[in-house]
mmCIF file of the C-alpha atoms, coordinates in Angstrom:
data_MODEL
# 
_entry.id   MODEL 
# 
loop_
_atom_site.group_PDB 
_atom_site.id 
_atom_site.type_symbol 
_atom_site.label_atom_id 
_atom_site.label_alt_id 
_atom_site.label_comp_id 
_atom_site.label_asym_id 
_atom_site.label_entity_id 
_atom_site.label_seq_id 
_atom_site.pdbx_PDB_ins_code 
_atom_site.Cartn_x 
_atom_site.Cartn_y 
_atom_site.Cartn_z 
_atom_site.occupancy 
_atom_site.B_iso_or_equiv 
_atom_site.pdbx_formal_charge 
_atom_site.auth_seq_id 
_atom_site.auth_comp_id 
_atom_site.auth_asym_id 
_atom_site.auth_atom_id 
_atom_site.pdbx_PDB_model_num 
ATOM 1   C CA . MET A 1 1   ? -0.024 0.172   -0.022  1.00 0.00 ? 1   MET A CA 1 
ATOM 2   C CA . VAL A 1 2   ? 1.365  3.416   -1.215  1.00 0.00 ? 2   VAL A CA 1 
ATOM 3   C CA . LEU A 1 3   ? -0.553 6.360   -0.025  1.00 0.00 ? 3   LEU A CA 1 
ATOM 4   C CA . ASP A 1 4   ? -0.948 9.457   -2.095  1.00 0.00 ? 4   ASP A CA 1 
ATOM 5   C CA . GLY A 1 5   ? -0.015 12.861  -0.906  1.00 0.00 ? 5   GLY A CA 1 
ATOM 6   C CA . LEU A 1 6   ? 3.118  11.493  0.854   1.00 0.00 ? 6   LEU A CA 1 
ATOM 7   C CA . TYR A 1 7   ? 6.743  11.746  -0.598  1.00 0.00 ? 7   TYR A CA 1 
ATOM 8   C CA . TYR A 1 8   ? 9.021  8.985   -0.445  1.00 0.00 ? 8   TYR A CA 1 
ATOM 9   C CA . THR A 1 9   ? 12.601 8.036   -0.591  1.00 0.00 ? 9   THR A CA 1 
ATOM 10  C CA . LYS A 1 10  ? 14.195 5.259   -2.780  1.00 0.00 ? 10  LYS A CA 1 
ATOM 11  C CA . GLU A 1 11  ? 15.220 3.872   0.675   1.00 0.00 ? 11  GLU A CA 1 
ATOM 12  C CA . HIS A 1 12  ? 11.634 3.803   1.592   1.00 0.00 ? 12  HIS A CA 1 
ATOM 13  C CA . GLU A 1 13  ? 10.883 6.247   4.197   1.00 0.00 ? 13  GLU A CA 1 
ATOM 14  C CA . TRP A 1 14  ? 7.797  8.420   3.790   1.00 0.00 ? 14  TRP A CA 1 
ATOM 15  C CA . LEU A 1 15  ? 7.241  12.013  4.577   1.00 0.00 ? 15  LEU A CA 1 
ATOM 16  C CA . LYS A 1 16  ? 3.976  14.023  5.162   1.00 0.00 ? 16  LYS A CA 1 
ATOM 17  C CA . LEU A 1 17  ? 4.188  17.546  5.474   1.00 0.00 ? 17  LEU A CA 1 
ATOM 18  C CA . GLU A 1 18  ? 2.092  19.470  8.062   1.00 0.00 ? 18  GLU A CA 1 
ATOM 19  C CA . ASN A 1 19  ? 2.860  23.450  8.373   1.00 0.00 ? 19  ASN A CA 1 
ATOM 20  C CA . GLY A 1 20  ? 6.523  23.028  7.823   1.00 0.00 ? 20  GLY A CA 1 
ATOM 21  C CA . VAL A 1 21  ? 7.071  19.991  9.903   1.00 0.00 ? 21  VAL A CA 1 
ATOM 22  C CA . GLY A 1 22  ? 7.745  16.642  8.177   1.00 0.00 ? 22  GLY A CA 1 
ATOM 23  C CA . VAL A 1 23  ? 6.123  13.729  9.498   1.00 0.00 ? 23  VAL A CA 1 
ATOM 24  C CA . VAL A 1 24  ? 8.493  10.670  8.873   1.00 0.00 ? 24  VAL A CA 1 
ATOM 25  C CA . GLY A 1 25  ? 7.998  7.064   8.866   1.00 0.00 ? 25  GLY A CA 1 
ATOM 26  C CA . ILE A 1 26  ? 9.032  3.647   6.925   1.00 0.00 ? 26  ILE A CA 1 
ATOM 27  C CA . THR A 1 27  ? 6.546  2.585   4.195   1.00 0.00 ? 27  THR A CA 1 
ATOM 28  C CA . ASP A 1 28  ? 4.334  -0.526  4.337   1.00 0.00 ? 28  ASP A CA 1 
ATOM 29  C CA . TYR A 1 29  ? 6.678  -2.039  1.649   1.00 0.00 ? 29  TYR A CA 1 
ATOM 30  C CA . ALA A 1 30  ? 9.843  -1.601  3.826   1.00 0.00 ? 30  ALA A CA 1 
ATOM 31  C CA . GLN A 1 31  ? 7.886  -3.023  6.990   1.00 0.00 ? 31  GLN A CA 1 
ATOM 32  C CA . SER A 1 32  ? 6.734  -6.068  5.090   1.00 0.00 ? 32  SER A CA 1 
ATOM 33  C CA . GLU A 1 33  ? 10.311 -6.584  3.518   1.00 0.00 ? 33  GLU A CA 1 
ATOM 34  C CA . LEU A 1 34  ? 11.798 -6.296  6.955   1.00 0.00 ? 34  LEU A CA 1 
ATOM 35  C CA . GLY A 1 35  ? 9.300  -8.727  9.004   1.00 0.00 ? 35  GLY A CA 1 
ATOM 36  C CA . ASP A 1 36  ? 8.601  -8.125  12.568  1.00 0.00 ? 36  ASP A CA 1 
ATOM 37  C CA . ILE A 1 37  ? 10.348 -5.254  14.031  1.00 0.00 ? 37  ILE A CA 1 
ATOM 38  C CA . VAL A 1 38  ? 11.534 -5.794  17.547  1.00 0.00 ? 38  VAL A CA 1 
ATOM 39  C CA . MET A 1 39  ? 13.629 -2.665  18.455  1.00 0.00 ? 39  MET A CA 1 
ATOM 40  C CA . VAL A 1 40  ? 13.851 1.120   17.295  1.00 0.00 ? 40  VAL A CA 1 
ATOM 41  C CA . ASP A 1 41  ? 16.430 3.448   17.747  1.00 0.00 ? 41  ASP A CA 1 
ATOM 42  C CA . LEU A 1 42  ? 15.581 7.235   16.896  1.00 0.00 ? 42  LEU A CA 1 
ATOM 43  C CA . PRO A 1 43  ? 17.516 10.292  17.443  1.00 0.00 ? 43  PRO A CA 1 
ATOM 44  C CA . LYS A 1 44  ? 16.777 12.837  20.432  1.00 0.00 ? 44  LYS A CA 1 
ATOM 45  C CA . VAL A 1 45  ? 14.515 15.732  20.285  1.00 0.00 ? 45  VAL A CA 1 
ATOM 46  C CA . GLY A 1 46  ? 16.589 18.783  19.164  1.00 0.00 ? 46  GLY A CA 1 
ATOM 47  C CA . LYS A 1 47  ? 18.817 16.746  17.015  1.00 0.00 ? 47  LYS A CA 1 
ATOM 48  C CA . LYS A 1 48  ? 20.018 18.417  13.778  1.00 0.00 ? 48  LYS A CA 1 
ATOM 49  C CA . VAL A 1 49  ? 19.513 15.818  10.837  1.00 0.00 ? 49  VAL A CA 1 
ATOM 50  C CA . MET A 1 50  ? 20.541 16.058  7.225   1.00 0.00 ? 50  MET A CA 1 
ATOM 51  C CA . GLN A 1 51  ? 18.868 14.710  4.395   1.00 0.00 ? 51  GLN A CA 1 
ATOM 52  C CA . MET A 1 52  ? 19.660 11.206  3.302   1.00 0.00 ? 52  MET A CA 1 
ATOM 53  C CA . ARG A 1 53  ? 21.932 10.764  6.382   1.00 0.00 ? 53  ARG A CA 1 
ATOM 54  C CA . THR A 1 54  ? 20.881 7.969   8.997   1.00 0.00 ? 54  THR A CA 1 
ATOM 55  C CA . ILE A 1 55  ? 18.995 9.094   12.001  1.00 0.00 ? 55  ILE A CA 1 
ATOM 56  C CA . GLY A 1 56  ? 18.349 5.884   13.338  1.00 0.00 ? 56  GLY A CA 1 
ATOM 57  C CA . THR A 1 57  ? 17.866 1.859   13.067  1.00 0.00 ? 57  THR A CA 1 
ATOM 58  C CA . LEU A 1 58  ? 15.013 -0.540  12.963  1.00 0.00 ? 58  LEU A CA 1 
ATOM 59  C CA . GLU A 1 59  ? 15.981 -3.896  14.136  1.00 0.00 ? 59  GLU A CA 1 
ATOM 60  C CA . ALA A 1 60  ? 13.932 -6.806  12.863  1.00 0.00 ? 60  ALA A CA 1 
ATOM 61  C CA . VAL A 1 61  ? 13.995 -10.671 13.513  1.00 0.00 ? 61  VAL A CA 1 
ATOM 62  C CA . LYS A 1 62  ? 15.672 -11.043 9.982   1.00 0.00 ? 62  LYS A CA 1 
ATOM 63  C CA . ALA A 1 63  ? 18.016 -7.985  10.077  1.00 0.00 ? 63  ALA A CA 1 
ATOM 64  C CA . VAL A 1 64  ? 18.847 -4.426  11.016  1.00 0.00 ? 64  VAL A CA 1 
ATOM 65  C CA . SER A 1 65  ? 18.005 -1.559  8.933   1.00 0.00 ? 65  SER A CA 1 
ATOM 66  C CA . ASP A 1 66  ? 19.236 2.300   8.749   1.00 0.00 ? 66  ASP A CA 1 
ATOM 67  C CA . ILE A 1 67  ? 16.627 5.106   8.869   1.00 0.00 ? 67  ILE A CA 1 
ATOM 68  C CA . TYR A 1 68  ? 17.176 7.729   6.672   1.00 0.00 ? 68  TYR A CA 1 
ATOM 69  C CA . SER A 1 69  ? 16.011 11.399  6.919   1.00 0.00 ? 69  SER A CA 1 
ATOM 70  C CA . PRO A 1 70  ? 14.045 12.565  3.883   1.00 0.00 ? 70  PRO A CA 1 
ATOM 71  C CA . VAL A 1 71  ? 14.855 16.065  4.629   1.00 0.00 ? 71  VAL A CA 1 
ATOM 72  C CA . SER A 1 72  ? 17.409 18.344  6.550   1.00 0.00 ? 72  SER A CA 1 
ATOM 73  C CA . GLY A 1 73  ? 16.116 19.964  10.009  1.00 0.00 ? 73  GLY A CA 1 
ATOM 74  C CA . THR A 1 74  ? 15.686 19.666  13.857  1.00 0.00 ? 74  THR A CA 1 
ATOM 75  C CA . VAL A 1 75  ? 13.960 16.686  15.330  1.00 0.00 ? 75  VAL A CA 1 
ATOM 76  C CA . ILE A 1 76  ? 11.131 17.956  17.395  1.00 0.00 ? 76  ILE A CA 1 
ATOM 77  C CA . GLU A 1 77  ? 9.079  15.235  18.241  1.00 0.00 ? 77  GLU A CA 1 
ATOM 78  C CA . VAL A 1 78  ? 10.005 11.335  18.698  1.00 0.00 ? 78  VAL A CA 1 
ATOM 79  C CA . ASN A 1 79  ? 7.147  8.948   18.675  1.00 0.00 ? 79  ASN A CA 1 
ATOM 80  C CA . ASN A 1 80  ? 7.963  7.222   21.888  1.00 0.00 ? 80  ASN A CA 1 
ATOM 81  C CA . GLU A 1 81  ? 5.170  4.676   21.486  1.00 0.00 ? 81  GLU A CA 1 
ATOM 82  C CA . VAL A 1 82  ? 6.858  2.830   18.667  1.00 0.00 ? 82  VAL A CA 1 
ATOM 83  C CA . ILE A 1 83  ? 9.890  2.875   21.112  1.00 0.00 ? 83  ILE A CA 1 
ATOM 84  C CA . ALA A 1 84  ? 7.776  1.123   23.622  1.00 0.00 ? 84  ALA A CA 1 
ATOM 85  C CA . ASN A 1 85  ? 5.934  -1.096  20.931  1.00 0.00 ? 85  ASN A CA 1 
ATOM 86  C CA . PRO A 1 86  ? 7.853  -1.505  17.839  1.00 0.00 ? 86  PRO A CA 1 
ATOM 87  C CA . ALA A 1 87  ? 5.144  -3.754  16.233  1.00 0.00 ? 87  ALA A CA 1 
ATOM 88  C CA . LEU A 1 88  ? 3.175  -0.488  15.645  1.00 0.00 ? 88  LEU A CA 1 
ATOM 89  C CA . ILE A 1 89  ? 5.420  0.065   12.685  1.00 0.00 ? 89  ILE A CA 1 
ATOM 90  C CA . ASN A 1 90  ? 4.355  -3.297  11.309  1.00 0.00 ? 90  ASN A CA 1 
ATOM 91  C CA . GLN A 1 91  ? 0.706  -3.034  12.325  1.00 0.00 ? 91  GLN A CA 1 
ATOM 92  C CA . ASP A 1 92  ? 0.060  0.719   10.978  1.00 0.00 ? 92  ASP A CA 1 
ATOM 93  C CA . PRO A 1 93  ? 3.258  2.214   9.183   1.00 0.00 ? 93  PRO A CA 1 
ATOM 94  C CA . TYR A 1 94  ? 1.663  5.270   8.052   1.00 0.00 ? 94  TYR A CA 1 
ATOM 95  C CA . GLU A 1 95  ? -0.538 6.592   11.232  1.00 0.00 ? 95  GLU A CA 1 
ATOM 96  C CA . LYS A 1 96  ? 0.488  5.060   14.792  1.00 0.00 ? 96  LYS A CA 1 
ATOM 97  C CA . GLY A 1 97  ? 3.821  3.811   13.414  1.00 0.00 ? 97  GLY A CA 1 
ATOM 98  C CA . TRP A 1 98  ? 5.333  7.287   12.352  1.00 0.00 ? 98  TRP A CA 1 
ATOM 99  C CA . LEU A 1 99  ? 9.027  7.665   13.893  1.00 0.00 ? 99  LEU A CA 1 
ATOM 100 C CA . VAL A 1 100 ? 9.840  11.302  14.028  1.00 0.00 ? 100 VAL A CA 1 
ATOM 101 C CA . LYS A 1 101 ? 8.668  14.874  13.223  1.00 0.00 ? 101 LYS A CA 1 
ATOM 102 C CA . ILE A 1 102 ? 11.592 17.243  11.698  1.00 0.00 ? 102 ILE A CA 1 
ATOM 103 C CA . ARG A 1 103 ? 11.058 20.905  11.501  1.00 0.00 ? 103 ARG A CA 1 
ATOM 104 C CA . LEU A 1 104 ? 12.219 21.583  7.786   1.00 0.00 ? 104 LEU A CA 1 
ATOM 105 C CA . GLU A 1 105 ? 15.314 23.464  7.222   1.00 0.00 ? 105 GLU A CA 1 
ATOM 106 C CA . ASN A 1 106 ? 15.195 23.785  3.293   1.00 0.00 ? 106 ASN A CA 1 
ATOM 107 C CA . PRO A 1 107 ? 11.488 23.193  1.945   1.00 0.00 ? 107 PRO A CA 1 
ATOM 108 C CA . GLU A 1 108 ? 13.338 23.187  -1.468  1.00 0.00 ? 108 GLU A CA 1 
ATOM 109 C CA . GLU A 1 109 ? 14.538 19.540  -0.479  1.00 0.00 ? 109 GLU A CA 1 
ATOM 110 C CA . ILE A 1 110 ? 11.184 18.083  -0.992  1.00 0.00 ? 110 ILE A CA 1 
ATOM 111 C CA . LYS A 1 111 ? 11.709 18.344  -4.781  1.00 0.00 ? 111 LYS A CA 1 
ATOM 112 C CA . SER A 1 112 ? 14.407 15.578  -4.697  1.00 0.00 ? 112 SER A CA 1 
ATOM 113 C CA . LEU A 1 113 ? 11.822 13.017  -3.212  1.00 0.00 ? 113 LEU A CA 1 
ATOM 114 C CA . LEU A 1 114 ? 9.691  10.799  -4.979  1.00 0.00 ? 114 LEU A CA 1 
ATOM 115 C CA . SER A 1 115 ? 5.890  11.017  -5.415  1.00 0.00 ? 115 SER A CA 1 
ATOM 116 C CA . ALA A 1 116 ? 3.497  8.204   -4.600  1.00 0.00 ? 116 ALA A CA 1 
ATOM 117 C CA . GLU A 1 117 ? 3.378  7.138   -8.468  1.00 0.00 ? 117 GLU A CA 1 
ATOM 118 C CA . GLU A 1 118 ? 7.435  7.262   -8.705  1.00 0.00 ? 118 GLU A CA 1 
ATOM 119 C CA . TYR A 1 119 ? 7.704  5.121   -5.692  1.00 0.00 ? 119 TYR A CA 1 
ATOM 120 C CA . LYS A 1 120 ? 4.933  2.674   -6.676  1.00 0.00 ? 120 LYS A CA 1 
ATOM 121 C CA . LYS A 1 121 ? 7.203  2.185   -10.059 1.00 0.00 ? 121 LYS A CA 1 
ATOM 122 C CA . LEU A 1 122 ? 10.170 1.879   -7.811  1.00 0.00 ? 122 LEU A CA 1 
ATOM 123 C CA . ILE A 1 123 ? 8.660  -0.978  -5.875  1.00 0.00 ? 123 ILE A CA 1 
ATOM 124 C CA . GLY A 1 124 ? 7.030  -2.554  -9.004  1.00 0.00 ? 124 GLY A CA 1 
ATOM 125 C CA . GLU A 1 125 ? 3.452  -1.588  -8.052  1.00 0.00 ? 125 GLU A CA 1 
ATOM 126 C CA . ALA A 1 126 ? 2.576  0.660   -10.799 1.00 0.00 ? 126 ALA A CA 1 
# 
């Protein structure tokens, strides 16, 4: 499932814009490829992040996967619920399973992200 109205990375993160803040998570495709997620490591609130640099990791039964920031900015909120219950990412990757909120430093970076249609082509769903 790929949701319209979001931006995507080739590394399978999604970004939803809300008043200059980007809500970030991993895609349904990514969580299904990883399998059961058992641990989440996220940056602290206040951390500066750079576009397409690692901001954390997801540990699944099968593998550990890096999380990349779709945009540069400052982490203003972390989803503590997914740290306590990583399975939320598998159950609801686009709503309850979001990871961090980032105040965008450079909104122009959005242009380098994929649309829902482009992401569907990337994962072979188009």
